[in-house]
C-alpha positions in Angstrom: 68.8 118.3 165.6 72.1 116.2 165.6 72.8 116.6 161.8 72.3 120.5 162.1 75.3 122.1 160.4 77.2 124.2 162.7 80.1 126.7 162.0 82.6 126.5 164.8 85.3 129.4 165.3 88.9 129.1 166.8 91.8 131.4 166.3 95.5 130.2 166.1 98.8 132.0 166.7 100.2 131.4 163.3 99.8 129.8 159.8 102.0 126.7 160.9 99.6 125.8 163.7 96.5 127.0 161.9 97.2 124.3 158.9 98.4 121.5 161.2 95.1 121.7 163.2 92.9 122.2 159.9 94.5 119.0 158.5 93.9 116.8 161.5 90.4 117.9 162.0 89.6 117.1 158.2 91.5 113.8 158.0 89.9 112.7 161.1 86.4 113.8 160.1 85.8 116.0 162.7 84.9 118.6 160.5 84.1 118.7 156.6 86.0 121.8 155.9 88.2 124.6 157.6 88.6 128.0 156.4 91.8 129.7 157.5 91.6 133.7 157.5 94.8 135.5 158.0 95.4 139.0 159.3 92.8 138.8 162.1 93.7 141.4 164.7 92.7 140.4 168.4 92.7 142.6 171.4 92.0 140.7 174.8 93.1 140.6 178.4 94.8 137.5 179.4 96.3 137.0 182.9 95.6 140.8 183.6 97.3 142.0 180.5 96.2 143.7 177.6 97.1 142.0 174.5 96.9 143.0 170.9 98.0 140.0 168.7 97.9 139.1 165.2 96.3 135.6 164.7 94.6 133.1 162.0 90.9 132.5 162.4 89.7 129.0 161.6 85.9 128.5 160.4 85.2 125.0 160.9 82.2 123.3 159.4 80.8 120.4 161.5 77.5 119.0 162.9 75.8 119.4 166.4 76.4 115.6 166.9 80.0 116.1 166.0 80.4 119.2 168.2 81.7 117.5 171.3 84.2 115.5 169.8 85.5 118.4 167.9 85.9 120.3 170.9 87.7 117.6 172.7 90.1 116.9 170.0 90.7 120.7 169.5 91.6 121.4 173.0 94.1 118.2 172.8 95.9 119.6 169.5 95.7 123.6 170.2 98.9 125.4 171.1 96.9 127.9 173.6 96.3 127.0 177.3 92.6 128.3 176.5 91.7 127.8 172.7 88.7 130.0 171.6 85.9 127.7 170.9 82.4 129.0 169.9 79.6 127.5 167.7 77.0 129.2 165.7 74.2 126.9 164.3 73.2 127.6 160.5 69.4 128.0 159.8 69.9 127.8 156.1 72.0 127.6 153.0 72.8 125.6 149.9 71.1 122.3 150.7 73.6 120.3 148.4 76.6 122.1 150.2 74.9 121.4 153.8 74.6 117.7 152.6 78.1 117.6 151.7 79.0 118.7 155.1 77.2 116.3 156.8 78.6 113.6 154.8 82.2 114.6 155.6 81.7 114.7 159.5 82.4 111.3 161.1 80.5 110.8 164.5 
């Protein structure tokens, strides 16, 4: 269903890039809202090296129809070489809020 609301997640290295990405995506109508969560600790292997980094998690609200454009735009503006991008379909929620999200995403 193309109007299904989706939560898309990415992480950013700092507040400046997280805020910049959030502003761009909301202003362009790729997402209706972005939550920025500071203090996320990420542990991962990158290029054979164990990393332990502090990051900002972005929770982006979009629709299934808007997901491809969101991913493409995020890849273009994200500072990471390989940005995290995962999408979680919502199966329910406040109907009025979900309608607001749908109305804020321009496909």
